[in-house]
C-alpha positions as CSV (number, residue, x, y, z in Angstrom):
1,M,0.9,-6.1,24.9
2,I,-1.3,-8.9,23.6
3,P,-4.9,-8.2,22.3
4,S,-7.5,-10.2,23.9
5,T,-8.5,-13.4,22.1
6,C,-11.7,-13.7,24.0
7,E,-14.7,-12.4,22.0
8,S,-16.7,-9.7,23.8
9,A,-20.4,-10.1,24.2
10,L,-20.8,-7.6,21.4
11,A,-18.6,-9.6,19.1
12,E,-20.4,-12.8,20.0
13,R,-23.7,-11.3,19.3
14,R,-22.5,-10.2,15.9
15,V,-21.4,-13.6,14.9
16,R,-23.5,-16.2,16.8
17,D,-25.9,-16.9,13.9
18,W,-23.3,-17.0,11.1
19,D,-23.0,-20.0,8.8
20,V,-19.4,-21.1,8.9
21,S,-19.6,-23.6,6.0
22,G,-17.6,-22.9,2.9
23,P,-15.1,-24.3,0.5
24,G,-12.1,-22.4,1.8
25,W,-11.5,-24.9,4.7
26,R,-9.8,-28.2,4.9
27,R,-8.5,-30.5,7.7
28,A,-4.7,-29.8,8.1
29,G,-3.4,-33.4,8.1
30,I,-0.6,-32.9,5.6
31,I,0.2,-30.0,3.4
32,A,2.4,-31.6,0.8
33,A,4.2,-28.5,-0.5
34,I,3.9,-24.8,-1.2
35,T,4.9,-24.0,-4.7
36,L,5.9,-20.5,-5.8
37,A,5.5,-19.5,-9.4
38,V,8.7,-17.7,-10.3
39,A,10.3,-16.6,-13.5
40,G,11.9,-19.6,-15.2
41,G,10.1,-22.3,-13.3
42,T,8.9,-23.3,-9.8
43,T,10.5,-23.5,-6.5
44,P,9.1,-25.8,-3.8
45,A,9.0,-24.5,-0.2
46,A,8.9,-28.0,1.3
47,S,10.3,-27.0,4.7
48,A,7.6,-24.4,5.1
49,A,5.0,-27.2,4.5
50,S,6.7,-29.4,7.0
51,A,6.6,-26.7,9.6
52,L,2.9,-26.3,9.0
53,D,2.3,-30.0,9.3
54,A,3.5,-29.8,12.9
55,H,0.5,-27.6,13.9
56,A,-2.7,-29.4,14.7
57,G,-6.2,-28.2,14.2
58,H,-8.0,-26.5,11.3
59,T,-5.5,-24.7,9.0
60,P,-7.2,-22.6,6.4
61,D,-6.3,-23.2,2.8
62,F,-5.0,-19.8,1.8
63,G,-3.6,-21.0,-1.6
64,S,-0.1,-21.3,-2.9
65,N,0.6,-17.6,-3.0
66,V,0.4,-17.3,0.8
67,I,3.8,-18.5,2.1
68,I,3.8,-19.2,5.9
69,F,7.2,-19.4,7.5
70,D,8.1,-21.0,10.8
71,P,11.1,-20.1,13.1
72,S,12.2,-23.8,12.9
73,M,13.1,-23.3,9.2
74,P,16.7,-22.7,8.4
75,T,17.5,-19.0,7.6
76,A,19.1,-20.0,4.3
77,E,15.9,-21.7,3.1
78,I,13.7,-18.7,4.1
79,Q,16.3,-16.4,2.4
80,A,16.2,-18.4,-0.8
81,T,12.4,-18.3,-0.9
82,V,12.0,-14.6,-0.3
83,D,14.8,-13.9,-2.8
84,A,13.0,-16.0,-5.5
85,I,9.8,-14.0,-5.0
86,A,11.6,-10.7,-5.1
87,A,13.4,-11.6,-8.3
88,Q,10.0,-12.0,-9.9
89,Q,8.3,-9.0,-8.3
90,T,10.9,-6.3,-8.2
91,A,10.1,-5.1,-11.7
92,N,6.7,-6.6,-12.0
93,E,4.8,-3.3,-11.8
94,F,1.6,-4.3,-13.6
95,G,1.8,-8.1,-13.3
96,S,-1.0,-10.3,-11.9
97,Q,1.1,-12.2,-9.3
98,R,0.4,-11.5,-5.7
99,Y,2.1,-12.8,-2.5
100,A,1.7,-12.7,1.2
101,L,4.8,-13.7,3.2
102,L,3.5,-14.5,6.7
103,F,5.7,-15.3,9.7
104,R,4.6,-17.4,12.6
105,P,5.5,-16.1,16.1
106,G,9.2,-16.6,16.9
107,T,12.6,-15.2,16.0
108,Y,14.1,-15.4,12.5
109,G,17.8,-14.9,11.7
110,T,20.5,-13.9,14.1
111,P,22.8,-10.9,14.1
112,A,25.5,-13.2,12.7
113,D,23.2,-14.9,10.2
114,P,20.6,-12.2,9.4
115,L,17.5,-12.6,7.3
116,V,17.3,-9.8,4.7
117,I,13.8,-9.7,3.0
118,P,13.6,-7.7,-0.3
119,V,10.0,-6.6,-1.0
120,G,8.9,-6.2,-4.6
121,Y,5.5,-5.3,-6.1
122,Y,2.3,-6.9,-4.7
123,T,4.1,-8.4,-1.7
124,Q,2.9,-8.3,1.8
125,V,5.3,-9.1,4.7
126,A,3.5,-9.6,7.9
127,G,3.9,-11.2,11.3
128,L,1.3,-13.6,12.6
129,G,1.7,-12.6,16.3
130,A,-0.8,-10.9,18.5
131,T,1.7,-8.1,19.0
132,P,4.7,-6.8,16.9
133,G,7.1,-8.3,19.5
134,D,5.9,-11.8,18.8
135,V,7.7,-12.0,15.5
136,V,11.3,-10.7,15.4
137,I,13.4,-10.5,12.2
138,N,17.1,-10.2,12.9
139,G,17.9,-8.6,9.6
140,K,16.0,-6.2,7.4
141,V,12.8,-5.8,5.3
142,N,14.0,-3.7,2.4
143,V,12.7,-1.8,-0.6
144,Y,15.4,-0.2,-2.9
145,N,15.4,2.2,-5.8
146,Q,14.8,0.9,-9.3
147,C,17.5,1.9,-11.7
148,L,15.9,2.7,-15.1
149,A,19.3,3.7,-16.4
150,P,22.8,3.8,-14.9
151,D,22.2,7.5,-13.8
152,N,18.5,7.2,-13.1
153,C,17.8,5.3,-9.9
154,I,14.5,6.3,-8.2
155,A,11.7,5.0,-5.9
156,L,9.0,7.1,-7.6
157,T,7.0,4.0,-8.7
158,N,7.7,1.7,-5.8
159,F,4.0,1.1,-5.2
160,W,1.7,-1.7,-3.9
161,R,3.5,-3.5,-1.1
162,S,3.4,-3.5,2.7
163,V,5.1,-4.5,6.0
164,S,3.2,-5.0,9.2
165,N,2.9,-6.5,12.7
166,L,6.5,-7.5,13.4
167,T,9.8,-6.3,14.9
168,I,12.9,-5.6,12.8
169,A,16.1,-5.9,14.7
170,V,18.4,-4.2,12.2
171,A,21.3,-6.4,11.2
172,G,23.2,-7.5,8.2
173,Q,24.7,-6.0,5.0
174,S,27.9,-3.9,4.9
175,G,29.2,-0.6,3.5
176,C,26.5,2.0,2.6
177,R,23.7,-0.4,3.6
178,A,25.0,-1.3,7.1
179,G,23.0,-0.3,10.1
180,T,19.9,0.8,8.2
181,D,16.6,-0.7,7.1
182,F,15.6,0.7,3.7
183,W,11.9,1.4,3.0
184,A,12.3,3.5,-0.2
185,V,8.6,3.5,-1.3
186,S,6.1,5.8,-2.8
187,Q,2.3,5.6,-2.5
188,A,0.3,2.5,-1.6
189,S,3.1,1.0,0.4
190,P,2.1,1.2,4.1
191,M,4.2,0.4,7.2
192,R,1.8,-0.5,10.0
193,R,2.3,-1.9,13.5
194,V,6.1,-2.3,13.1
195,S,8.8,-2.0,15.7
196,V,12.3,-1.2,14.5
197,V,15.2,-1.5,16.9
198,G,19.0,-1.3,16.7
199,G,19.3,0.8,13.6
200,N,18.0,3.5,11.4
201,V,15.1,3.4,8.9
202,S,15.7,5.2,5.6
203,L,12.7,6.2,3.5
204,M,15.0,6.8,0.5
205,D,17.7,4.6,-1.0
206,Y,20.8,6.7,-0.9
207,C,23.2,3.8,-1.9
208,T,22.5,3.9,-5.7
209,A,23.2,6.4,-8.4
210,G,20.9,9.5,-8.3
211,P,18.5,11.2,-8.3
212,Q,17.1,8.8,-5.7
213,Y,13.6,10.5,-5.6
214,A,10.7,9.1,-3.6
215,S,7.1,10.1,-3.3
216,G,5.4,8.4,-0.3
217,G,4.1,7.6,2.1
218,F,2.4,6.3,5.2
219,I,3.4,4.9,8.6
220,A,1.0,4.1,11.4
221,D,1.0,2.5,14.8
222,S,4.8,1.9,14.6
223,A,7.8,2.5,16.9
224,F,11.4,3.3,16.1
225,S,13.9,3.1,19.0
226,S,17.6,3.5,19.1
227,G,17.7,4.9,15.6
228,T,16.6,7.7,13.3
229,V,14.0,7.8,10.5
230,I,15.8,9.3,7.5
231,N,13.2,11.1,5.4
232,G,15.8,12.1,2.7
233,S,14.3,12.7,-0.7
234,Q,10.7,11.8,0.3
235,Q,8.5,14.6,-1.1
236,Q,5.7,14.0,1.4
237,F,4.9,11.5,4.2
238,L,2.4,10.9,7.0
239,V,3.4,9.4,10.3
240,R,0.5,8.9,12.6
241,N,0.0,7.3,16.0
242,S,3.7,6.3,16.2
243,H,6.8,6.7,18.3
244,L,9.9,8.3,16.8
245,D,13.5,8.6,18.2
246,G,14.5,11.0,15.5
247,W,13.5,12.4,12.1
248,T,16.0,14.0,9.7
249,N,14.4,16.5,7.4
250,G,11.4,17.5,5.3
251,V,11.0,18.2,1.6
252,W,7.5,19.5,0.7
253,N,5.0,18.2,3.2
254,Q,5.9,16.0,6.2
255,V,2.9,15.5,8.5
256,F,2.7,14.0,12.0
257,A,-0.4,13.2,13.9
258,G,-0.4,11.7,17.4
259,T,3.3,10.8,17.1
260,I,5.6,10.8,20.1
261,G,9.0,12.4,19.3
262,A,7.7,14.1,16.1
263,P,9.4,17.3,15.0
264,A,7.9,20.5,16.2
265,Q,5.3,22.3,14.1
266,S,7.3,24.6,11.7
267,F,5.6,24.8,8.3
268,P,6.8,25.9,5.8
269,N,10.5,25.9,6.7
270,P,11.0,23.1,7.3
271,P,7.6,21.8,6.0
272,Y,6.4,20.0,9.2
273,T,2.8,19.9,10.1
274,T,2.5,18.4,13.6
275,L,-0.6,17.6,15.6
276,D,0.0,16.5,19.2
277,T,-2.9,14.0,19.0
278,N,-4.8,12.4,16.3
279,P,-8.5,13.4,16.5
280,I,-9.8,10.1,15.4
281,S,-8.3,6.8,14.1
282,R,-8.9,3.1,13.8
283,E,-6.1,0.7,13.0
284,A,-6.6,-1.9,10.2
285,P,-7.8,-5.4,11.1
286,F,-5.1,-8.0,10.9
287,L,-4.7,-11.8,10.7
288,Y,-2.8,-13.5,13.6
289,L,-2.4,-16.7,15.6
290,D,-3.7,-16.9,19.1
291,G,-2.0,-18.8,22.0
292,T,-3.5,-22.1,20.8
293,G,-2.2,-21.8,17.3
294,Q,-5.6,-20.9,15.8
295,Y,-6.0,-18.2,13.1
296,R,-8.1,-15.2,14.0
297,V,-8.6,-11.7,12.9
298,F,-8.2,-8.9,15.4
299,V,-10.3,-5.8,14.9
300,P,-9.0,-2.7,16.7
301,D,-11.4,-0.2,18.3
302,A,-11.6,3.4,17.2
303,Q,-9.6,5.9,19.2
304,R,-10.1,9.6,19.8
305,N,-7.4,12.2,20.5
306,S,-4.8,9.5,20.7
307,R,-1.0,9.6,20.8
308,G,1.5,6.8,20.3
309,T,1.0,3.2,19.3
310,T,-1.9,1.0,20.3
311,W,0.4,-1.7,21.6
312,E,3.4,-0.3,23.5
313,A,1.6,0.5,26.7
314,G,-0.7,-2.5,26.9
315,P,-3.1,-4.6,24.9
316,T,-4.6,-3.1,21.7
317,P,-8.2,-2.3,22.4
318,G,-10.6,-4.2,20.2
319,Y,-12.1,-7.6,19.7
320,S,-11.0,-10.9,18.0
321,L,-12.9,-13.0,15.5
322,P,-12.1,-16.7,14.7
323,L,-11.4,-17.3,11.1
324,S,-14.5,-19.5,11.0
325,R,-16.4,-16.3,10.7
326,F,-14.7,-15.6,7.4
327,Y,-15.3,-16.9,3.9
328,I,-11.8,-17.4,2.5
329,A,-12.1,-16.1,-1.1
330,R,-10.0,-17.3,-4.0
331,P,-9.5,-15.4,-7.3
332,T,-11.6,-18.0,-9.0
333,D,-14.7,-17.2,-6.9
334,S,-17.5,-15.4,-8.7
335,A,-19.1,-12.3,-7.4
336,E,-22.3,-14.4,-7.0
337,R,-20.5,-16.8,-4.7
338,L,-19.0,-13.9,-2.7
339,N,-22.4,-12.3,-2.3
340,A,-23.9,-15.5,-1.1
341,A,-21.3,-15.6,1.6
342,L,-22.1,-12.0,2.6
343,A,-25.8,-12.8,2.6
344,R,-25.1,-15.7,5.1
345,G,-23.5,-13.2,7.4
346,M,-19.9,-14.1,6.6
347,N,-16.9,-11.7,6.5
348,L,-14.6,-12.0,3.5
349,L,-10.9,-12.7,3.5
350,F,-9.5,-12.2,0.0
351,T,-6.4,-14.4,-0.6
352,P,-3.7,-13.0,-3.1
353,G,-4.7,-12.7,-6.7
354,V,-6.9,-10.8,-9.2
355,Y,-10.7,-11.2,-8.9
356,A,-12.9,-10.5,-11.8
357,V,-16.0,-8.8,-10.3
358,D,-18.8,-8.6,-12.8
359,R,-21.5,-7.6,-10.3
360,T,-21.5,-5.5,-7.2
361,L,-20.5,-7.0,-3.9
362,D,-23.3,-6.0,-1.6
363,V,-22.6,-5.4,2.1
364,R,-25.8,-5.0,4.1
365,R,-24.8,-6.0,7.6
366,P,-23.0,-3.8,10.2
367,D,-19.5,-4.8,11.3
368,T,-18.8,-6.7,8.1
369,I,-15.0,-7.2,7.5
370,L,-13.5,-7.4,4.0
371,L,-9.8,-8.0,4.5
372,G,-7.3,-8.6,1.7
373,I,-4.0,-10.2,2.1
374,G,-1.1,-10.1,-0.4
375,L,-2.5,-7.0,-2.2
376,A,-5.6,-8.9,-3.4
377,T,-7.1,-7.0,-6.4
378,L,-10.8,-6.6,-7.4
379,E,-11.3,-5.7,-11.0
380,A,-14.6,-4.1,-12.1
381,T,-15.3,-6.2,-15.2
382,G,-19.0,-5.5,-15.5
383,G,-19.2,-1.7,-15.7
384,V,-20.8,-1.6,-12.2
385,P,-19.4,-0.8,-8.7
386,V,-17.2,-3.4,-7.3
387,L,-18.5,-2.8,-3.8
388,R,-21.5,-1.1,-2.2
389,T,-22.4,-0.9,1.5
390,A,-25.7,0.0,3.2
391,N,-25.9,2.8,5.7
392,V,-24.7,0.7,8.5
393,P,-21.8,1.2,11.0
394,G,-18.6,-0.7,11.6
395,V,-17.9,-2.0,8.1
396,E,-14.2,-2.4,7.5
397,V,-12.5,-2.7,4.1
398,A,-8.7,-3.2,4.2
399,G,-5.8,-4.3,2.1
400,L,-7.3,-4.2,-1.3
401,I,-6.5,-2.8,-4.8
402,V,-9.6,-1.8,-6.9
403,D,-9.0,-1.7,-10.6
404,A,-11.4,-0.2,-13.2
405,G,-12.3,-2.3,-16.1
406,P,-12.7,-1.5,-19.8
407,R,-16.4,-0.8,-19.4
408,N,-17.0,2.5,-17.6
409,A,-18.3,2.1,-14.1
410,P,-20.2,5.1,-12.6
411,V,-18.4,4.5,-9.3
412,L,-16.0,1.8,-8.2
413,V,-16.7,1.7,-4.4
414,Q,-19.8,3.2,-2.8
415,I,-20.0,3.5,1.0
416,G,-23.6,4.1,2.0
417,E,-26.6,4.8,-0.3
418,R,-26.9,8.1,-2.0
419,H,-29.2,10.5,-0.3
420,G,-32.7,10.4,-1.8
421,S,-32.2,7.1,-3.5
422,P,-34.9,4.4,-3.1
423,A,-32.4,2.3,-1.2
424,A,-31.6,5.1,1.2
425,W,-35.3,5.4,2.1
426,V,-35.6,1.7,2.8
427,H,-32.3,1.6,4.7
428,A,-32.5,4.7,6.9
429,P,-29.1,6.3,7.7
430,W,-27.5,4.5,10.6
431,S,-24.1,5.4,11.8
432,D,-22.2,5.3,15.1
433,P,-19.3,7.7,15.9
434,R,-18.0,5.1,18.4
435,N,-17.9,2.4,15.7
436,P,-17.0,4.2,12.4
437,T,-16.7,2.4,9.1
438,L,-13.1,2.1,8.0
439,L,-11.3,2.0,4.6
440,A,-7.7,1.3,5.2
441,D,-5.0,0.7,2.6
442,V,-7.5,0.7,-0.3
443,F,-5.9,1.7,-3.6
444,F,-7.8,2.6,-6.8
445,R,-6.4,2.4,-10.3
446,I,-7.8,3.7,-13.5
447,G,-5.5,2.2,-16.2
448,G,-2.0,1.0,-15.6
449,P,-2.3,-2.8,-15.9
450,H,-4.9,-2.5,-18.7
451,L,-7.5,-0.1,-20.0
452,G,-9.8,1.1,-17.3
453,K,-12.6,3.7,-17.0
454,A,-14.6,4.9,-14.0
455,T,-16.4,8.2,-13.5
456,V,-15.8,8.2,-9.7
457,S,-13.4,6.0,-7.8
458,L,-14.8,6.3,-4.3
459,E,-18.0,7.8,-3.1
460,V,-18.8,8.1,0.6
461,N,-22.4,8.8,1.4
462,A,-22.5,7.3,4.9
463,N,-21.8,9.3,8.0
464,D,-18.9,8.5,10.4
465,V,-16.4,7.0,8.0
466,L,-12.6,6.9,8.3
467,L,-10.4,6.9,5.2
468,D,-6.9,5.8,6.2
469,D,-4.2,5.6,3.5
470,I,-6.2,5.9,0.3
471,W,-4.6,6.3,-3.1
472,A,-6.8,7.0,-6.0
473,W,-4.7,7.0,-9.1
474,R,-5.7,7.7,-12.7
475,A,-2.6,6.1,-14.3
476,D,0.0,8.4,-15.9
477,H,2.0,5.4,-17.2
478,G,1.4,1.7,-18.1
479,S,-1.2,0.2,-20.5
480,G,-4.4,1.9,-21.6
481,V,-3.2,5.4,-20.7
482,G,-4.4,8.5,-22.5
483,W,-6.7,11.5,-22.1
484,T,-9.5,9.7,-24.0
485,S,-8.6,6.2,-22.9
486,N,-8.4,5.8,-19.1
487,T,-11.2,8.4,-18.4
488,A,-12.0,9.3,-14.9
489,D,-13.6,12.5,-13.5
490,T,-13.1,12.4,-9.8
491,G,-11.1,10.3,-7.3
492,L,-13.2,10.9,-4.2
493,I,-16.7,12.3,-3.5
494,V,-17.7,12.7,0.2
495,N,-21.4,13.4,0.9
496,G,-21.5,12.0,4.4
497,D,-21.0,13.9,7.6
498,R,-18.1,13.4,10.0
499,V,-15.9,11.7,7.4
500,A,-12.2,11.9,8.3
501,A,-9.3,11.1,6.0
502,T,-5.7,10.4,7.2
503,G,-3.4,10.0,4.3
504,L,-5.4,10.9,1.2
505,F,-3.5,10.6,-2.1
506,V,-5.4,11.5,-5.3
507,E,-3.8,11.9,-8.7
508,H,-4.3,12.9,-12.3
509,Y,-8.2,12.9,-12.5
510,Q,-9.8,14.9,-15.2
511,K,-12.2,17.1,-13.3
512,D,-12.4,18.1,-9.6
513,E,-10.3,15.4,-8.0
514,V,-11.9,15.5,-4.5
515,I,-15.4,16.9,-4.0
516,W,-16.6,17.3,-0.3
517,T,-20.2,18.2,0.4
518,G,-20.6,16.6,3.9
519,E,-20.4,18.5,7.1
520,H,-17.6,18.2,9.8
521,G,-15.2,16.6,7.4
522,S,-11.5,16.6,7.9
523,T,-8.3,15.6,6.1
524,I,-4.8,15.1,7.7
525,M,-2.2,15.0,4.9
526,F,-3.5,15.4,1.3
527,Q,-1.3,14.7,-1.7
528,N,-2.2,15.5,-5.3
529,E,-0.8,15.6,-8.8
530,M,-2.8,17.3,-11.6
531,P,-3.3,15.4,-14.9
532,Y,-0.3,15.7,-17.1
533,D,-2.0,14.8,-20.4
534,P,-4.8,17.2,-21.4
535,P,-4.3,17.7,-25.1
536,N,-5.1,21.4,-24.8
537,Q,-6.6,24.0,-22.4
538,A,-10.1,23.6,-23.8
539,A,-10.1,19.9,-22.9
540,W,-9.4,20.8,-19.3
541,S,-11.7,23.7,-18.7
542,H,-15.2,24.3,-17.5
543,G,-17.5,27.4,-17.5
544,G,-14.7,29.7,-18.5
545,T,-12.4,28.4,-15.8
546,R,-9.1,26.9,-16.7
547,G,-8.6,23.5,-15.1
548,Y,-10.3,22.0,-12.1
549,A,-9.7,21.9,-8.4
550,A,-7.6,19.3,-6.6
551,Y,-9.8,19.6,-3.5
552,A,-13.2,21.2,-3.7
553,V,-15.3,21.9,-0.6
554,A,-18.9,22.8,-1.5
555,S,-20.0,26.3,-0.7
556,T,-22.9,24.9,1.3
557,V,-20.5,23.3,3.9
558,H,-20.2,25.2,7.1
559,T,-17.4,23.2,8.9
560,H,-14.4,21.5,7.3
561,Q,-10.8,21.1,8.4
562,A,-7.9,20.2,6.1
């Protein structure tokens, strides 16, 4: 059940020459307090700091927006802390605040005194155990509808939050909310590596006024026992590599891949698409504490033709890296500083916040990990790509929001050099089907918090790449929104071969929204909305054709599955 904390020879070879110096470390003698910025003032989490003081060794300085809880803390104190954050974040759709709520191994709350965690925007709730069973929440982790008017309560904009790597033993609340954990979310709100026991999980909030709509969603590597998952009003959802005890219904497009207990294939009535196994997958890397109390990052291996979770039947296959192999980035870090860390062979761990990226982060080494916690956000302020990788295998990018800036960027994230470019000739294509590059929970925004422009959001030129829970969104509401304002042609271009997408959400782009030219590509669960705002048909036409494709596969492609 516990992933190995011993580095394999391969992992050791990857990291043995790395420089582990950097400003993100300090000796953990005393951490005086953790202060939360909340509406109306500040709230000290002194007991959280006291609990941390009891642990010896090197404790990374994650900054004040990473709140680490210990099971020795009183439930009432934890409840007050999470409630204060939720009060700030529940309606904070385009704010700059980001939070990671991390739970050390142990049990929190009791059936009689449960811990009920409300999860607002830009909030990550995660266990720090090696396996989901190491952190048990007796209570709930909840997302509810937002009521825009007394008769208009919906979850259609419940974006940008997550829960992972813990067990929820459902307890607490009464009446309509008794016996059920509510995860009423839409896009960019993944549930990963979660065990839910003793109650139902509802993907809609049916306890408010209507219409209670929701537009998700993504679940992976999770198990639900002794309860049913209530799809309810969810328009679409992907559940992959999981274990279900029951599923209630479909609406438009419910997809299951490698999920034990999934409904039988029956599209279109009900609209279930069910694959017995998932052809290829790789779980996202995650932060955890090993048996000695040291922080590490676990990197799961890729799987083929898999079914069920990676952790129920035994240890998750993969390797573990000490946090000394990571540069711990702060929002105040410049792109120059981050590139210097990459050049030294470091991985990057982005702590919560918004990063102004005025030059491209350049990943040249295989097996480089870029991991965000607390929905860390990279904003393209320089009119250039935020991130570019060489044609190397095993790069992993997870847990990040990528925002376009006011200066148009030709592309926001580029995986691999373009074919025929000078860089591609210098760095010959190098990929490994056994060690694919992974983008997991990476979310693109063109407009919304502010004016943004980018011709292409994500371009994949490398071979053997996995896209797992990607939302590319040209904003249809928020700031800087309009047909000639937040301009963006295409959400995703795939030129590489053997690129697989599981959970691909692309919305409102102004030309072909997905363009696929690579061979042997595949998509399991695609969701799209066309742009709502063309001023007239002429503005959204080309070559005598009205409109553009949501998903365009080039005529030169011989093999593609979707």
